[in-house]
Backbone as a chain_set.jsonl record, in Angstrom:
{"seq": "MSANFGSGSGQSVGGQIVAFPGGKHQGQVGFDREELTRILDLYGRMVAGGQWRDYAMDFDARAATFAAFRRAAERPQARIEKRPSLRNKQGMYTLFGEHGQILKRGSDLANVLAPIERRLLKAVEE", "coords": {"N": [[87.646, 93.757, 86.566], [85.214, 95.287, 88.333], [83.391, 96.822, 91.022], [80.466, 98.483, 92.145], [79.951, 100.637, 94.849], [77.65, 101.925, 97.097], [74.571, 103.705, 97.103], [73.052, 102.019, 95.609], [72.316, 103.035, 93.196], [73.792, 102.574, 90.997], [75.895, 104.185, 90.428], [79.361, 104.793, 90.607], [81.174, 104.992, 93.604], [83.771, 105.115, 94.129], [85.007, 102.819, 95.073], [86.802, 99.828, 94.317], [87.238, 96.531, 93.182], [89.907, 94.394, 92.856], [90.999, 91.705, 91.005], [92.861, 88.642, 91.727], [96.082, 88.197, 90.225], [96.253, 86.451, 87.138], [93.707, 85.43, 87.016], [91.861, 83.087, 88.423], [91.797, 82.271, 91.985], [94.862, 81.382, 93.464], [95.189, 79.182, 95.2], [96.153, 79.394, 97.902], [97.668, 78.235, 100.887], [96.407, 77.886, 104.162], [95.765, 78.226, 107.726], [92.995, 76.615, 109.221], [90.116, 77.68, 111.156], [89.935, 76.144, 113.549], [92.534, 75.027, 113.786], [94.084, 77.372, 113.962], [93.02, 78.476, 116.301], [93.866, 76.598, 118.213], [96.676, 76.856, 117.964], [97.053, 79.608, 118.593], [96.057, 79.629, 121.177], [97.953, 78.073, 122.522], [100.142, 79.767, 122.049], [99.356, 82.044, 123.563], [99.43, 80.97, 126.161], [102.149, 80.406, 126.34], [103.203, 82.981, 126.178], [102.151, 84.042, 128.551], [103.586, 82.467, 130.303], [106.065, 83.532, 130.029], [107.734, 82.669, 127.995], [107.512, 83.188, 125.2], [107.332, 86.093, 123.053], [106.59, 87.284, 120.685], [105.141, 86.783, 117.41], [104.897, 85.444, 114.044], [103.275, 85.035, 110.913], [103.107, 83.219, 107.87], [101.947, 82.736, 104.621], [101.706, 80.812, 101.731], [101.555, 79.323, 98.426], [102.309, 76.685, 98.876], [102.65, 76.173, 101.639], [101.639, 76.912, 105.041], [102.787, 78.884, 107.677], [103.557, 79.279, 111.106], [105.375, 81.154, 113.271], [107.066, 81.443, 116.352], [108.538, 83.697, 118.615], [111.099, 84.344, 121.014], [112.262, 86.808, 121.441], [111.788, 89.717, 119.407], [113.846, 90.228, 117.562], [115.271, 87.943, 116.761], [115.924, 84.534, 115.636], [113.134, 82.277, 115.097], [111.866, 80.597, 117.992], [110.245, 78.42, 117.89], [108.642, 76.797, 115.148], [105.767, 76.217, 113.339], [104.549, 74.327, 110.771], [102.343, 73.87, 108.061], [101.831, 71.684, 105.527], [99.945, 70.69, 103.078], [100.542, 68.995, 100.907], [102.06, 66.951, 101.943], [100.338, 65.36, 103.312], [99.573, 62.62, 102.907], [101.949, 61.323, 103.241], [104.275, 61.824, 105.448], [102.674, 63.241, 107.133], [100.904, 66.33, 107.456], [101.63, 68.364, 109.221], [104.383, 69.994, 110.76], [106.75, 70.449, 113.308], [109.259, 72.652, 113.984], [112.392, 73.228, 115.548], [114.414, 75.724, 117.279], [116.843, 75.847, 115.874], [116.202, 74.928, 113.393], [115.834, 72.212, 113.306], [113.85, 69.261, 112.915], [111.359, 68.628, 115.124], [108.973, 67.236, 115.487], [106.615, 65.429, 113.539], [103.478, 64.961, 111.883], [99.986, 63.945, 111.429], [98.107, 64.905, 113.116], [97.461, 67.864, 114.697], [97.479, 68.432, 117.464], [99.118, 66.395, 118.548], [101.523, 67.039, 117.316], [102.093, 69.471, 118.481], [102.645, 68.706, 121.044], [105.361, 68.463, 122.192], [105.969, 71.16, 122.795], [103.918, 71.778, 124.545], [104.633, 70.106, 126.685], [107.049, 71.3, 127.407], [106.087, 73.736, 128.329], [104.542, 72.918, 130.555], [106.599, 71.893, 132.138], [108.07, 74.226, 132.668], [106.199, 75.679, 134.152], [105.944, 74.11, 136.433], [108.402, 74.455, 137.669]], "CA": [[86.465, 93.462, 87.355], [84.981, 96.355, 89.305], [82.091, 96.783, 91.696], [80.003, 99.781, 92.612], [79.522, 100.707, 96.234], [76.872, 103.142, 97.295], [73.151, 103.625, 97.436], [72.339, 101.124, 94.713], [71.909, 103.755, 92.001], [74.62, 102.184, 89.871], [77.008, 105.107, 90.278], [80.549, 104.4, 91.356], [81.541, 105.899, 94.674], [85.223, 105.11, 94.229], [85.523, 101.517, 95.47], [87.088, 98.943, 93.206], [87.748, 95.22, 93.56], [90.912, 93.946, 91.906], [91.141, 90.25, 91.058], [94.218, 88.126, 91.807], [96.689, 88.022, 88.905], [96.082, 85.124, 86.565], [92.311, 85.007, 87.033], [91.358, 82.398, 89.607], [92.603, 82.24, 93.203], [95.976, 80.465, 93.242], [95.241, 78.059, 96.123], [97.007, 79.69, 99.051], [97.464, 77.376, 102.047], [96.232, 78.629, 105.407], [95.263, 77.464, 108.864], [91.565, 76.814, 109.429], [89.8, 78.309, 112.439], [90.258, 75.229, 114.657], [93.993, 74.963, 113.886], [94.586, 78.66, 114.43], [92.616, 78.609, 117.704], [94.774, 75.753, 119.011], [98.014, 77.448, 117.933], [97.05, 80.876, 119.329], [95.866, 79.309, 122.591], [99.285, 77.693, 122.993], [100.953, 80.988, 122.038], [98.945, 82.849, 124.71], [99.947, 80.356, 127.387], [103.605, 80.571, 126.339], [103.44, 84.387, 126.519], [101.873, 84.17, 129.986], [104.669, 81.787, 130.999], [107.302, 84.261, 129.792], [108.578, 81.961, 127.025], [107.433, 83.82, 123.88], [106.903, 87.495, 123.077], [106.157, 87.763, 119.37], [104.907, 85.725, 116.437], [104.734, 85.824, 112.647], [102.617, 84.026, 110.087], [103.406, 83.318, 106.451], [101.089, 81.865, 103.827], [101.962, 80.805, 100.296], [100.836, 78.269, 97.697], [102.709, 75.354, 99.325], [102.647, 75.969, 103.085], [101.28, 77.961, 106.002], [103.776, 78.812, 108.741], [103.418, 80.1, 112.308], [106.674, 81.181, 113.961], [107.004, 82.094, 117.656], [109.841, 84.254, 118.97], [111.367, 84.748, 122.393], [112.413, 88.251, 121.23], [111.449, 90.021, 118.019], [114.997, 90.367, 116.679], [116.049, 86.709, 116.654], [115.261, 83.464, 114.885], [112.004, 81.747, 115.875], [112.135, 79.517, 118.947], [109.476, 77.285, 117.358], [107.947, 77.082, 113.898], [104.776, 75.199, 113.007], [104.31, 74.414, 109.342], [101.302, 73.006, 107.503], [102.036, 71.415, 104.101], [98.959, 69.677, 102.66], [101.106, 68.034, 99.949], [102.649, 65.831, 102.694], [99.261, 64.732, 104.089], [99.568, 61.158, 102.786], [103.305, 60.805, 103.448], [104.633, 61.838, 106.875], [101.743, 64.1, 107.849], [101.03, 67.691, 106.931], [102.128, 69.306, 110.228], [105.762, 69.804, 111.195], [107.237, 71.36, 114.339], [110.689, 72.882, 113.869], [113.02, 73.855, 116.696], [115.076, 77.014, 117.087], [117.934, 75.738, 114.914], [115.69, 74.346, 112.16], [115.684, 70.761, 113.394], [112.469, 68.792, 112.976], [111.076, 68.049, 116.434], [107.835, 66.316, 115.42], [105.782, 65.457, 112.324], [102.296, 64.13, 112.013], [98.715, 64.337, 110.83], [97.272, 65.493, 114.162], [98.122, 69.055, 115.197], [97.667, 68.325, 118.919], [100.298, 65.555, 118.796], [102.708, 67.755, 116.85], [102.358, 70.535, 119.451], [102.899, 68.103, 122.36], [106.647, 68.821, 122.819], [105.89, 72.526, 123.333], [103.034, 71.684, 125.713], [105.432, 69.527, 127.769], [108.002, 72.328, 127.827], [105.321, 74.716, 129.103], [104.222, 72.295, 131.839], [107.837, 71.792, 132.899], [108.409, 75.572, 133.108], [105.231, 76.077, 135.177], [106.228, 73.329, 137.649], [109.655, 74.919, 138.286]], "C": [[86.295, 94.582, 88.363], [83.583, 96.218, 89.877], [81.743, 98.185, 92.156], [79.551, 99.678, 94.05], [78.724, 101.988, 96.393], [75.425, 102.836, 97.568], [72.368, 102.721, 96.505], [71.907, 101.799, 93.431], [72.732, 103.379, 90.785], [75.787, 103.126, 89.653], [78.178, 104.638, 91.138], [80.885, 105.455, 92.398], [83.06, 105.898, 94.87], [85.808, 103.786, 94.654], [85.756, 100.648, 94.261], [87.65, 97.645, 93.747], [88.706, 94.77, 92.471], [91.108, 92.45, 92.095], [92.606, 89.863, 91.209], [94.783, 88.009, 90.403], [96.478, 86.588, 88.409], [94.65, 84.609, 86.649], [91.88, 84.4, 88.34], [92.331, 82.475, 90.77], [93.634, 81.133, 93.082], [96.09, 79.317, 94.243], [96.194, 78.256, 97.278], [96.646, 78.787, 100.221], [97.329, 78.258, 103.279], [95.805, 77.69, 106.522], [93.767, 77.678, 108.957], [91.332, 77.332, 110.849], [90.203, 77.436, 113.631], [91.775, 75.14, 114.876], [94.559, 76.255, 114.476], [94.209, 78.903, 115.887], [93.551, 77.816, 118.603], [96.168, 76.373, 119.093], [98.058, 78.734, 118.767], [96.791, 80.669, 120.82], [97.208, 78.914, 123.215], [100.19, 78.924, 123.067], [100.63, 81.862, 123.254], [99.469, 82.297, 126.021], [101.466, 80.484, 127.481], [103.986, 82.022, 126.655], [103.231, 84.592, 128.017], [102.969, 83.516, 130.824], [106.027, 82.447, 130.786], [108.222, 83.629, 128.762], [108.639, 82.665, 125.664], [106.955, 85.252, 124.025], [106.338, 87.985, 121.764], [105.89, 86.563, 118.471], [104.791, 86.315, 115.041], [104.041, 84.682, 111.925], [102.972, 84.282, 108.632], [102.543, 82.299, 105.721], [101.506, 81.967, 102.37], [101.245, 79.617, 99.666], [101.173, 76.866, 98.199], [102.529, 75.115, 100.811], [102.133, 77.185, 103.838], [102.222, 77.783, 107.184], [103.428, 79.765, 109.862], [104.746, 80.009, 113.034], [106.526, 81.971, 115.254], [108.42, 82.478, 118.084], [109.925, 84.56, 120.459], [111.536, 86.266, 122.424], [112.21, 88.51, 119.75], [112.648, 89.983, 117.075], [115.844, 89.095, 116.562], [115.309, 85.683, 115.82], [114.129, 82.884, 115.735], [112.43, 80.61, 116.8], [111.414, 78.241, 118.504], [108.784, 77.737, 116.083], [107.022, 75.914, 113.588], [104.421, 75.391, 111.541], [103.236, 73.415, 108.928], [101.546, 72.905, 105.999], [101.074, 70.316, 103.664], [99.512, 68.652, 101.668], [101.734, 66.824, 100.648], [101.615, 65.051, 103.504], [99.334, 63.211, 104.062], [100.952, 60.534, 102.973], [103.613, 60.786, 104.933], [103.709, 62.695, 107.714], [101.969, 65.552, 107.46], [101.531, 68.714, 107.944], [103.556, 68.955, 110.624], [106.095, 70.866, 112.234], [108.751, 71.434, 114.215], [111.186, 73.56, 115.133], [113.738, 75.137, 116.31], [116.174, 76.972, 116.023], [117.507, 75.05, 113.623], [115.517, 72.842, 112.186], [114.198, 70.399, 113.489], [112.268, 68.085, 114.314], [109.967, 67.012, 116.371], [107.114, 66.521, 114.093], [104.554, 64.623, 112.579], [101.073, 64.7, 111.337], [97.788, 65.011, 111.824], [98.029, 66.664, 114.791], [98.395, 68.981, 116.694], [98.906, 67.494, 119.259], [101.592, 66.255, 118.387], [103.079, 68.86, 117.838], [102.741, 70.0, 120.839], [104.267, 68.444, 122.957], [106.651, 70.233, 123.42], [105.014, 72.534, 124.579], [103.802, 71.134, 126.915], [106.432, 70.535, 128.316], [107.302, 73.376, 128.694], [104.981, 74.16, 130.48], [105.467, 72.233, 132.734], [108.236, 73.173, 133.461], [107.48, 76.049, 134.22], [105.519, 75.373, 136.498], [107.467, 73.834, 138.384], [109.48, 76.14, 139.097]], "O": [[87.186, 94.796, 89.185], [82.71, 95.58, 89.288], [82.62, 98.973, 92.512], [78.849, 98.739, 94.425], [79.109, 103.029, 95.862], [75.094, 101.826, 98.191], [71.142, 102.657, 96.597], [71.189, 101.189, 92.638], [72.428, 103.802, 89.67], [76.603, 102.884, 88.764], [77.993, 104.151, 92.253], [80.881, 106.653, 92.114], [83.565, 106.633, 95.718], [87.028, 103.63, 94.602], [85.007, 100.713, 93.286], [88.456, 97.658, 94.677], [88.353, 94.768, 91.292], [91.353, 91.982, 93.207], [93.496, 90.642, 90.869], [94.029, 87.744, 89.466], [96.523, 85.638, 89.19], [94.414, 83.434, 86.369], [91.563, 85.126, 89.282], [93.525, 82.71, 90.585], [93.3, 80.038, 92.631], [97.031, 78.531, 94.136], [96.971, 77.356, 97.596], [95.468, 78.591, 100.52], [98.041, 79.251, 103.427], [95.521, 76.515, 106.292], [93.299, 78.804, 108.79], [92.267, 77.406, 111.647], [90.751, 77.939, 114.611], [92.244, 75.174, 116.014], [95.401, 76.228, 115.373], [94.998, 79.48, 116.636], [93.981, 78.312, 119.645], [96.772, 76.411, 120.166], [98.984, 78.932, 119.553], [97.26, 81.458, 121.641], [97.55, 79.371, 124.306], [100.922, 79.099, 124.041], [101.544, 82.367, 123.906], [99.902, 83.051, 126.892], [102.009, 80.651, 128.572], [104.988, 82.263, 127.33], [104.043, 85.242, 128.676], [103.249, 83.966, 131.935], [107.034, 81.97, 131.31], [109.386, 84.018, 128.664], [109.702, 82.728, 125.047], [106.264, 85.595, 124.984], [105.664, 89.015, 121.734], [106.36, 85.458, 118.742], [104.612, 87.521, 114.872], [104.201, 83.515, 112.281], [103.121, 85.43, 108.214], [102.422, 81.15, 106.145], [101.644, 83.065, 101.831], [100.417, 78.977, 100.314], [100.397, 75.939, 97.97], [102.28, 73.983, 101.224], [102.181, 78.316, 103.354], [102.436, 76.661, 107.645], [103.052, 80.913, 109.621], [105.196, 78.916, 113.377], [105.928, 83.047, 115.259], [109.365, 81.704, 117.938], [108.948, 84.979, 121.08], [111.019, 86.935, 123.319], [112.435, 87.624, 118.926], [112.472, 89.725, 115.885], [117.039, 89.188, 116.285], [114.198, 85.934, 115.352], [114.162, 82.989, 116.961], [113.251, 79.769, 116.432], [111.904, 77.132, 118.714], [108.392, 78.896, 115.947], [107.45, 74.759, 113.577], [104.038, 76.483, 111.122], [103.221, 72.271, 109.381], [101.478, 73.903, 105.282], [101.357, 69.134, 103.859], [98.993, 67.538, 101.597], [101.922, 65.782, 100.021], [101.975, 64.178, 104.294], [99.172, 62.574, 105.103], [101.092, 59.315, 102.868], [103.252, 59.831, 105.621], [103.948, 62.858, 108.91], [103.095, 65.956, 107.168], [101.835, 69.843, 107.557], [103.899, 67.786, 110.802], [105.763, 72.039, 112.063], [109.445, 70.424, 114.325], [110.478, 74.377, 115.722], [113.678, 75.578, 115.162], [116.405, 77.97, 115.341], [118.358, 74.63, 112.838], [115.096, 72.25, 111.192], [113.4, 71.137, 114.068], [112.916, 67.079, 114.602], [109.998, 66.022, 117.102], [107.017, 67.641, 113.59], [104.574, 63.693, 113.386], [101.106, 65.782, 110.753], [96.793, 65.622, 111.432], [99.11, 66.479, 115.352], [99.449, 69.429, 117.146], [99.662, 67.854, 120.162], [102.627, 66.088, 119.031], [104.262, 69.156, 118.013], [103.121, 70.778, 121.714], [104.332, 68.7, 124.159], [107.281, 70.461, 124.453], [105.326, 73.214, 125.556], [103.648, 71.629, 128.032], [106.643, 70.622, 129.526], [107.868, 73.845, 129.682], [105.119, 74.868, 131.477], [105.392, 72.49, 133.936], [108.688, 73.269, 134.602], [107.919, 76.748, 135.134], [105.359, 75.965, 137.565], [107.575, 73.661, 139.598], [110.446, 76.642, 139.672]]}, "num_chains": 1, "name": "protein.A"}
């Protein structure tokens, strides 16, 4: 599958679109705009509070993951995972702690992020 870019004359200018392997899009899981806005807003406040300094995102066919780090060279202090396959079971959002323990699960992202919000409020009050 290729496409021509240019003045509309039908001549190829060198651009080419390559389809995903296997034909159709494989159904990669991601965060929608509202979810990502909420997560990045929390991340910004944690950075301003001196708690986090770096983040990473990972997307695959089963889950979307946002990991926040205190320093770049260590394990994530918090990891937020979205797994749509668990939507009807325990909820598609999971908050993991620094050692991989599950801190909160649920269907509402705001409720799942609540333990981090409380930690931020506690740090600001001190």
